[in-house]
VOGU-3710 file (C-alpha; in Angstrom, 3 decimals, decimal comma):
1> metimlggfg> 22,289/-41,373/-57,042  19,179/-42,845/-55,404  18,421/-41,595/-51,894  18,378/-44,350/-49,269  15,129/-44,244/-47,256  14,647/-45,706/-43,804  11,335/-45,415/-41,967  10,195/-42,819/-44,479  13,226/-40,573/-43,865  16,413/-40,123/-45,844
11> idawiviatv> 19,919/-40,318/-44,347  20,107/-36,549/-43,914  16,837/-36,555/-41,983  18,081/-39,276/-39,631  21,278/-37,304/-39,031  19,125/-34,307/-38,038  16,906/-36,447/-35,782  19,921/-38,031/-34,088  21,602/-34,646/-33,666  18,496/-33,094/-32,103
21> cvmfavllft> 17,970/-36,053/-29,744  21,586/-35,996/-28,588  21,447/-32,228/-28,183  18,333/-32,423/-25,994  19,874/-35,215/-23,899  23,036/-33,177/-23,344  21,017/-30,118/-22,342  18,911/-32,158/-19,906  21,546/-34,325/-18,261  24,794/-32,364/-18,359
31> klradlvfmg> 26,007/-28,933/-17,299  27,481/-27,998/-20,669  26,731/-24,459/-21,777  23,659/-24,254/-24,029  25,445/-22,088/-26,610  28,207/-24,686/-27,007  25,636/-27,462/-27,394  23,741/-25,575/-30,098  26,913/-24,611/-31,953  28,088/-28,219/-31,738
41> avgvlflsgv> 24,812/-29,369/-33,317  25,195/-26,822/-36,109  28,757/-28,032/-36,665  27,590/-31,636/-36,986  24,963/-30,715/-39,584  27,518/-28,696/-41,549  30,314/-31,283/-41,468  27,942/-34,116/-42,338  26,804/-32,246/-45,438  23,185/-31,931/-44,336
51> lgadeafagf> 23,493/-28,138/-44,576  25,685/-26,044/-46,807  27,859/-23,230/-45,482  25,241/-20,559/-46,254  22,531/-22,568/-44,504  24,644/-23,549/-41,490  25,514/-19,938/-40,719  22,191/-18,417/-41,754  21,223/-17,996/-38,109  23,913/-15,386/-37,553
61> sspsvvvigv> 22,448/-13,151/-40,259  18,812/-13,824/-39,405  17,000/-10,483/-38,866  15,249/-11,842/-35,761  18,580/-12,749/-34,159  20,087/-9,360/-35,046  17,031/-7,607/-33,570  17,507/-9,448/-30,285  21,141/-8,381/-30,121  20,323/-4,730/-30,812
71> lfvvvsglmh> 17,481/-4,737/-28,272  19,984/-5,659/-25,551  21,516/-2,211/-26,086  18,112/-0,497/-25,921  17,335/-2,263/-22,631  20,767/-1,268/-21,313  19,821/2,385/-21,802  16,599/1,880/-19,852  18,398/0,074/-17,045  21,222/2,584/-16,582
81> tgvlqwivrn> 18,876/5,569/-16,529  16,664/4,070/-13,825  13,431/3,659/-15,834  12,660/0,235/-14,385  13,515/1,323/-10,854  11,147/4,302/-11,115  8,326/2,093/-12,351  8,840/-0,451/-9,561  8,962/2,248/-6,899  5,645/3,772/-7,986
91> llgqpksyak> 3,476/0,799/-8,938  3,171/-1,799/-6,173  1,449/0,144/-3,396  -0,144/-1,423/-0,276  -2,916/-3,859/-1,334  -5,137/-5,243/1,437  -5,475/-8,857/0,234  -3,498/-11,570/-1,540  -5,692/-11,321/-4,658  -5,086/-7,578/-4,934
101> avvrlmlpva> -1,364/-8,078/-4,314  -1,158/-10,590/-7,176  -2,923/-8,175/-9,522  -0,728/-5,233/-8,451  2,364/-7,377/-9,033  1,587/-9,383/-12,166  0,093/-6,678/-14,389  3,015/-4,176/-14,142  5,560/-6,988/-14,512  3,749/-8,289/-17,588
111> alssflsntt> 3,563/-4,788/-19,089  7,309/-4,291/-18,644  8,100/-7,761/-19,991  6,140/-6,990/-23,153  8,957/-4,687/-24,243  11,971/-5,642/-22,132  13,906/-8,797/-21,339  11,812/-10,797/-18,873  14,946/-11,964/-17,053  15,959/-8,328/-16,546
121> vvalfvnivk> 12,530/-7,445/-15,174  12,399/-10,428/-12,805  15,948/-9,839/-11,571  14,930/-6,272/-10,715  11,710/-7,291/-8,942  13,033/-10,200/-6,841  14,398/-8,067/-4,025  11,483/-5,654/-4,213  8,965/-8,485/-3,871  10,774/-9,967/-0,872
131> iwskklgisp> 10,689/-6,642/0,969  7,132/-5,919/-0,188  5,892/-9,338/0,982  7,149/-8,618/4,509  5,232/-5,343/4,586  2,086/-7,145/3,426  2,513/-10,124/5,761  2,513/-12,553/2,810  5,026/-15,343/2,324  7,495/-14,434/-0,473
141> aklliplsya> 6,969/-17,939/-1,885  3,346/-16,952/-2,595  4,472/-14,058/-4,796  7,752/-15,055/-6,465  6,279/-17,785/-8,692  3,512/-15,387/-9,844  6,284/-12,852/-10,531  8,013/-15,292/-12,862  4,744/-16,361/-14,496  3,798/-12,734/-15,161
151> sgmggictli> 7,072/-12,026/-16,959  6,539/-14,992/-19,286  2,900/-14,182/-20,036  3,712/-10,515/-20,569  6,448/-11,372/-23,035  4,001/-13,055/-25,412  1,981/-9,849/-25,806  4,401/-8,317/-28,347  6,846/-9,648/-30,899  9,787/-8,096/-29,036
161> gtppnliisg> 8,686/-9,342/-25,615  10,168/-12,813/-25,941  12,729/-14,324/-28,356  10,484/-17,124/-29,725  8,058/-14,508/-31,037  10,872/-12,822/-32,951  12,188/-16,139/-34,236  8,785/-17,417/-35,400  7,768/-14,075/-36,929  11,139/-13,850/-38,649
171> lygdrtgehm> 10,803/-17,335/-40,123  7,265/-16,494/-41,225  8,573/-13,376/-42,982  11,296/-15,402/-44,712  8,731/-17,961/-45,900  5,964/-15,562/-47,028  7,612/-12,184/-47,548  5,074/-10,650/-45,158  6,056/-9,142/-41,795  3,962/-9,503/-38,667
181> nifatalpgv> 2,955/-6,389/-36,752  4,759/-5,863/-33,451  1,373/-6,213/-31,669  0,238/-9,314/-33,581  0,014/-11,333/-30,363  -1,334/-8,487/-28,198  -5,022/-9,441/-27,929  -4,479/-13,204/-27,452  -1,585/-12,469/-25,115  -3,506/-10,049/-22,909
191> fcllvgvlsv> -6,440/-12,464/-22,674  -4,123/-15,310/-21,621  -2,450/-12,984/-19,125  -5,766/-12,100/-17,487  -6,733/-15,770/-17,355  -3,327/-16,493/-15,844  -3,732/-13,850/-13,125  -7,155/-15,226/-12,161  -5,788/-18,780/-12,228  -2,920/-17,922/-9,871
201> ialrrllpsh> -5,407/-16,395/-7,430  -7,698/-19,430/-7,695  -4,841/-21,928/-7,333  -2,968/-20,058/-4,581  -3,392/-23,005/-2,183  -1,020/-24,950/-4,459  1,734/-22,418/-3,824  4,041/-23,123/-0,846  3,975/-20,820/2,156  7,306/-20,278/3,874
211> dspdaafett> 9,839/-17,556/4,505  12,488/-16,587/1,983  15,717/-18,533/2,718  17,839/-15,432/3,153  15,349/-14,077/5,705  16,465/-16,926/7,965  19,825/-15,227/8,364  18,018/-12,444/10,203  16,816/-14,806/12,946  18,749/-15,901/16,021
221> seytvellva> 20,072/-19,373/16,901  19,117/-20,934/13,571  22,345/-21,081/11,547  25,966/-21,947/12,022  29,022/-19,746/11,574  32,501/-21,147/11,112  35,555/-19,190/12,304  39,228/-20,154/12,333  41,981/-19,841/14,931  45,052/-18,327/13,232
231> sdnpligktv> 48,410/-19,815/14,163  49,570/-16,758/16,129  46,362/-16,364/18,133  47,114/-15,854/21,872  44,201/-18,157/22,759  46,134/-21,213/21,549  46,823/-23,581/24,440  43,899/-22,346/26,496  40,735/-24,306/27,068  37,494/-23,222/25,463
241> eeaglmsvpg> 36,220/-22,119/28,881  39,372/-20,122/29,636  39,153/-18,387/26,245  35,568/-17,371/26,910  34,292/-19,064/23,740  31,854/-21,616/25,123  28,926/-19,208/25,385  29,270/-15,978/23,466  26,934/-13,037/22,801  24,340/-14,155/20,298
251> gslieiihyd> 25,139/-17,888/20,320  27,288/-20,781/21,486  30,120/-23,019/20,320  28,784/-26,398/19,140  31,839/-28,197/17,730  35,533/-27,886/16,948  37,172/-29,140/13,768  40,897/-29,628/14,338  43,438/-29,048/11,575  43,532/-32,823/10,870
261> eyvvqargee> 39,738/-32,709/10,207  39,051/-34,495/13,509  35,700/-33,231/14,807  35,001/-33,004/18,542  31,962/-31,868/20,464  32,564/-28,490/22,071  33,333/-28,823/25,795  34,727/-26,300/28,245  37,877/-28,370/28,895  38,768/-28,828/25,207
271> fimggdrlvf> 42,076/-27,157/24,282  42,293/-24,666/21,403  44,971/-25,306/18,771  46,203/-23,310/15,792  44,196/-24,086/12,656  41,096/-25,133/14,613  37,799/-24,278/12,953  35,226/-23,270/15,561  31,594/-23,846/14,625  29,113/-21,558/16,397
281> agqideilkl> 25,310/-21,543/16,298  23,440/-18,314/16,840  22,980/-14,772/15,615  25,407/-14,382/12,776  26,255/-10,703/13,056  26,921/-11,023/16,797  29,114/-14,098/16,424  31,177/-12,427/13,720  32,200/-9,809/16,285  34,454/-12,536/17,749
291> kkshglvsas> 36,784/-11,864/14,837  37,665/-8,573/16,476  37,270/-9,418/20,170  39,025/-12,820/20,106  41,232/-12,514/17,028  39,393/-15,155/15,007  39,332/-15,097/11,198  37,128/-16,403/8,373  37,431/-20,139/7,924  37,939/-20,391/4,170
301> thlfhmkdad> 41,664/-21,053/4,491  44,219/-21,477/7,274  45,603/-17,982/7,858  48,925/-18,002/9,709  48,688/-14,403/10,919  45,678/-12,432/12,113  46,924/-9,414/10,157  46,200/-11,390/6,962  42,468/-10,992/7,564  40,655/-8,175/5,801
311> ssrqlrtayv> 38,452/-6,245/8,226  36,794/-3,978/5,629  34,343/-6,549/4,304  30,577/-6,931/4,136  28,001/-9,711/4,315  25,981/-10,542/1,203  23,538/-13,330/0,432  23,335/-15,337/-2,782  21,789/-18,566/-3,986  23,334/-21,430/-5,946
321> rfgsslasht> 22,114/-21,447/-9,541  21,016/-24,493/-11,517  24,012/-25,887/-13,370  26,430/-24,247/-10,930  29,838/-25,876/-10,585  29,371/-25,588/-6,814  26,410/-27,995/-6,771  27,195/-31,494/-5,429  30,427/-30,200/-3,843  31,427/-28,647/-0,567
331> iaetqfekkh> 32,862/-25,158/-0,841  36,114/-26,571/0,564  36,456/-28,885/-2,453  36,514/-25,945/-4,844  38,769/-22,932/-5,357  35,755/-20,646/-5,393  36,543/-18,663/-2,239  40,175/-18,111/-3,151  39,398/-17,264/-6,762  36,732/-14,661/-5,949
341> nvnlvavarr> 38,050/-13,400/-2,602  34,916/-14,373/-0,665  34,388/-16,455/2,478  31,437/-18,741/3,156  29,931/-17,869/6,546  26,667/-19,830/6,634  24,341/-22,004/4,520  20,545/-22,186/4,470  18,409/-24,725/2,642  14,744/-23,869/2,175
351> gerieeaphq> 14,776/-21,893/5,410  15,805/-24,858/7,565  18,864/-25,102/9,776  21,850/-27,043/8,458  23,667/-28,529/11,423  26,956/-29,176/9,620  29,823/-26,714/9,504  29,324/-24,505/6,401  32,496/-25,746/4,699  31,354/-29,354/5,061
361> vvlragdtll> 27,901/-28,841/3,533  27,435/-30,455/0,122  25,756/-27,625/-1,767  22,632/-27,969/-3,892  20,947/-25,745/-6,457  18,784/-23,270/-4,595  20,876/-23,233/-1,410  21,248/-19,786/0,114  24,777/-18,749/1,067  25,854/-15,996/3,405
371> lecpprlkid> 29,185/-14,718/2,093  31,728/-12,313/3,495  32,784/-10,173/0,540  34,893/-7,137/-0,339  32,961/-3,872/0,200  32,059/-3,393/-3,468  32,181/-6,874/-4,908  31,858/-6,744/-8,687  30,454/-9,779/-10,481  32,475/-9,516/-13,680
381> tnqfrkdlhf> 33,237/-13,056/-14,793  30,927/-15,443/-16,612  31,867/-18,228/-14,218  30,773/-16,210/-11,210  27,425/-15,320/-12,783  26,802/-18,951/-13,678  27,427/-20,165/-10,121  25,627/-17,653/-7,907  22,908/-15,054/-8,073  23,188/-12,297/-5,484
391> fdsddvpnig> 20,041/-10,985/-3,809  21,330/-7,428/-3,658  22,867/-5,168/-6,283  25,568/-2,528/-6,092  24,462/-0,892/-9,322  21,660/1,541/-8,442  21,210/4,118/-11,204  20,172/7,700/-10,535  16,774/8,808/-11,807  16,916/12,095/-13,713
401> sktlvstaim> 16,445/13,766/-17,092  17,975/10,813/-18,963  15,243/8,618/-17,522  12,729/10,580/-19,611  14,989/10,519/-22,670  15,433/6,735/-22,647  11,688/6,261/-22,086  10,888/8,488/-25,063  13,328/6,553/-27,251  11,724/3,226/-26,316
411> iamvvvsalg> 8,183/4,502/-26,906  9,160/6,010/-30,274  10,707/2,698/-31,369  7,541/0,764/-30,521  5,140/3,288/-32,098  7,062/3,647/-35,379  7,318/-0,129/-35,720  3,665/-0,736/-34,780  2,414/1,799/-37,342  4,441/0,113/-40,077
421> impllqcafi> 6,432/3,258/-40,807  9,670/1,338/-40,537  10,558/-2,358/-39,978  11,428/-3,377/-36,422  15,068/-4,103/-37,267  15,705/-0,557/-38,480  13,753/0,898/-35,535  15,847/-1,090/-33,087  19,107/0,092/-34,655  18,000/3,735/-34,511
431> aagamllfrc> 16,838/3,345/-30,885  20,132/1,727/-29,862  22,072/4,529/-31,582  19,943/7,139/-29,823  20,612/5,534/-26,440  24,342/5,915/-27,087  24,044/9,383/-28,635  22,144/10,789/-25,652  24,429/8,932/-23,232  21,699/6,839/-21,681
441> cspeqamksi> 24,389/4,173/-21,552  28,078/4,148/-22,413  29,550/2,081/-25,267  31,126/-0,196/-22,641  27,785/-0,704/-20,886  26,102/-1,361/-24,226  28,624/-4,035/-25,202  28,465/-5,685/-21,784  24,676/-5,777/-22,013  24,734/-8,006/-25,096
451> nwdilmvfag> 24,372/-11,611/-23,976  26,383/-13,437/-26,612  25,568/-16,844/-25,112  21,868/-16,235/-25,714  22,502/-14,992/-29,251  24,408/-18,182/-30,054  21,451/-20,235/-28,848  19,065/-18,164/-30,972  21,232/-18,489/-34,067  21,584/-22,239/-33,541
461> svvlglavqk> 17,829/-22,593/-33,092  17,167/-20,929/-36,449  19,593/-23,295/-38,186  18,082/-26,391/-36,563  14,618/-25,268/-37,636  15,920/-24,875/-41,181  17,370/-28,400/-41,081  14,061/-29,847/-39,863  12,319/-28,194/-42,792  14,922/-28,956/-45,475
471> tgiaerlafg> 15,202/-32,668/-44,739  11,440/-33,224/-44,918  11,050/-33,998/-41,219  8,507/-31,202/-40,775  6,406/-32,371/-43,711  6,533/-35,995/-42,572  5,548/-35,053/-39,031  2,755/-32,880/-40,400  1,288/-35,862/-42,239  1,740/-37,976/-39,091
481> ildvcgdnpy> -0,167/-35,426/-37,018  -2,973/-35,391/-39,577  -3,122/-39,186/-39,543  -3,528/-39,184/-35,762  -5,712/-36,103/-35,281  -7,718/-36,169/-38,501  -8,445/-33,070/-40,562  -10,103/-30,964/-37,859  -7,899/-27,828/-37,727  -8,794/-27,022/-34,105
491> vvmtavclva> -7,819/-30,492/-32,918  -4,579/-30,345/-34,899  -3,708/-26,865/-33,575  -4,384/-28,012/-30,011  -2,304/-31,173/-30,411  0,783/-29,361/-31,739  0,487/-26,613/-29,121  0,098/-29,192/-26,339  3,311/-30,960/-27,342  5,104/-27,619/-27,749
501> tfatefisnt> 3,955/-26,428/-24,309  5,370/-29,436/-22,503  8,489/-29,633/-24,711  9,448/-26,114/-23,700  9,476/-27,232/-20,038  12,735/-29,019/-20,762  14,356/-27,146/-23,648  14,867/-23,511/-24,581  11,610/-21,851/-25,666  13,567/-20,354/-28,545
511> aagamffpim> 14,635/-23,825/-29,641  11,070/-25,086/-29,285  9,790/-22,202/-31,397  12,315/-22,831/-34,158  11,686/-26,589/-34,084  7,896/-26,442/-34,115  7,607/-23,603/-36,658  8,110/-25,759/-39,765  5,922/-28,512/-38,290  3,046/-26,138/-37,551
521> yetaeklgye> 3,471/-24,307/-40,875  3,473/-27,497/-42,931  0,536/-28,928/-40,970  -1,566/-25,813/-41,570  -0,833/-25,862/-45,297  -1,635/-29,567/-45,561  -4,994/-28,820/-43,944  -5,533/-26,064/-46,522  -5,523/-23,131/-44,099  -3,428/-19,978/-43,794
531> pypflialmi> -0,639/-20,716/-41,254  -0,894/-17,291/-39,552  -3,393/-18,216/-36,759  -1,588/-21,500/-36,139  1,705/-19,638/-35,650  0,148/-17,096/-33,259  -1,061/-20,009/-31,130  2,411/-21,582/-31,338  4,087/-18,368/-30,140  1,988/-18,391/-26,992
541> svsssfatpi> 2,460/-22,127/-26,431  6,261/-22,209/-26,551  6,437/-19,387/-24,008  3,905/-21,004/-21,653  6,248/-23,075/-19,490  5,016/-23,114/-15,911  5,552/-26,651/-14,599  9,323/-26,927/-14,008  11,926/-24,486/-12,662  14,156/-25,272/-15,659
551> gspthmlvyg> 11,411/-24,289/-18,101  12,400/-20,622/-18,034  15,419/-18,586/-16,871  13,038/-16,451/-14,800  11,916/-19,532/-12,852  15,530/-20,148/-11,919  15,874/-16,535/-10,783  13,120/-16,993/-8,181  13,850/-20,630/-7,287  16,522/-19,870/-4,694
561> pggyqfkdfi> 15,049/-16,683/-3,183  11,665/-18,399/-2,856  13,093/-21,475/-1,146  11,207/-23,662/-3,617  11,469/-27,354/-4,366  11,115/-28,803/-7,870  7,679/-30,183/-6,991  6,407/-26,721/-6,003  6,452/-25,701/-9,666  4,817/-28,944/-10,806
571> kigfwmnlii> 1,893/-28,620/-8,365  0,628/-25,358/-9,787  2,439/-25,286/-13,125  0,858/-28,424/-14,596  -2,612/-26,920/-14,227  -1,404/-23,531/-15,442  -0,078/-25,171/-18,626  -3,466/-26,724/-19,382  -5,466/-23,595/-18,476  -3,344/-21,260/-20,617
581> laanivitni> -3,366/-23,790/-23,482  -7,180/-23,806/-23,480  -7,330/-20,008/-23,253  -4,797/-19,730/-26,060  -6,713/-21,931/-28,489  -10,039/-20,236/-27,780  -8,880/-16,617/-28,038  -6,554/-17,134/-31,013  -9,359/-18,582/-33,103  -11,674/-15,716/-32,117
591> vypltpinn> -9,153/-12,972/-32,933  -7,719/-14,743/-36,004  -10,425/-16,958/-37,559  -9,110/-19,775/-39,699  -8,953/-18,843/-43,378  -8,725/-21,363/-46,259  -5,688/-20,751/-48,441  -7,665/-20,338/-51,662  -10,081/-17,713/-50,271
//
């Protein structure tokens, strides 16, 4: 049967193109989980007959995907024995200038991210950097973006530092039968890192300068607190003046929201009724003492008896994540407080006062929330983790003999793999087993550490890359690139890396790596050169996303705590993308000179 061609592509190729375009649109414009989107795309390619069963599920057995899963366990051992905490505690110091502070921050973070999950490293450093910035007298916003940048640039220095490196090296091994060394990207990566550090220092005027949003909760008379009058409160029937609530220690009453949602300006002669929500402005911790002195309760729901309130609770701050179900809603419109047993006390937005009552504020991504929580709130559910990121952590491991054991295991894994004694996959399995054997982490901790959502995305990315190659899209695009850029290999390498760099601002860097691998590989072969240098440059490019907060999970980790706006990333990130791209092309071609295939 003759294959129908349209625009140079067969039907199968157009199905792949349509699937990829729809997938990207869904990821950009909806809040659907990325793993579901990728699995849906794989399902479409399988059901349409573009891929057979073995091909559609090849991602789940891909060595690079398996390595990522096993490395989660290794990192769990390091986390639960306090290795990262010890490193953080002993590295930052007291630098005397902003330039020195950036160097003291970015280099250790990059070193850690070369071997560990960059999201884990950034999550650990966020609180440390906020406290450290206060000691140094530097705005946290000047340091949190460099923190995120350092984790990304450090990850490209080894194959295990970032998932795209594992994916691309794995696909290269499948195609050629040759395995890349774990330090294949080390020299280009370190050079780009140093250029990145100097660029951040040079471009520091493009970084915003303001306080961390949660620091605003420490100030007086800047934020509102909402408390509720229970139905058996003895103050009911009295005026505000008679109840002694007009002016209180640490603040003042600014408005009253009656049970029928009727809002009145606070006046001394206004009568208090059961179910009233009293909105105070002032020092939060002082105002919350009214719960004890005047029998008020948290305003999440209408409590009919004061004894229903839980007095053994604590205040914690968190920010609203991108894609959170809370965004574009008031907290009152959701069941969030009831479901998780928390109460919203106050809301901050980029460090500025929000005049509205907290329960009437339409929340946005990046908003900082002050929550009243149970004493040892555990964030166990996926839904909770996807909505909020807490600034503090209850899980502080003890540093002891197991800290040295887990460190030795990690170093042994890297050395054995780097020397070629054993492939990385086997090394990772042995290291994970050793972490469990020496009780650096429990089996339960190990299983919880595996992020199955991320693994689904990785597996789906491998399959989509296979589809792009199988249907001839990669070859066709390779010829198209050569038609536009000519046969100069440096121009072609730069062009593909430029597109990859900006594509990864909007899609997963793993997906970008899997998508651009066959294109870069085919283009290099059509030019008559060994693909190896081209792929090294691609690895660095797909992990160089600096210009949008959605370009990397680590950017989203610092977005709320830094009080950033979307444009803050664009201002400095656009130039960082171009600078690192130039550094990447130059250093890659010095370390790995282009080699004709026949030589």
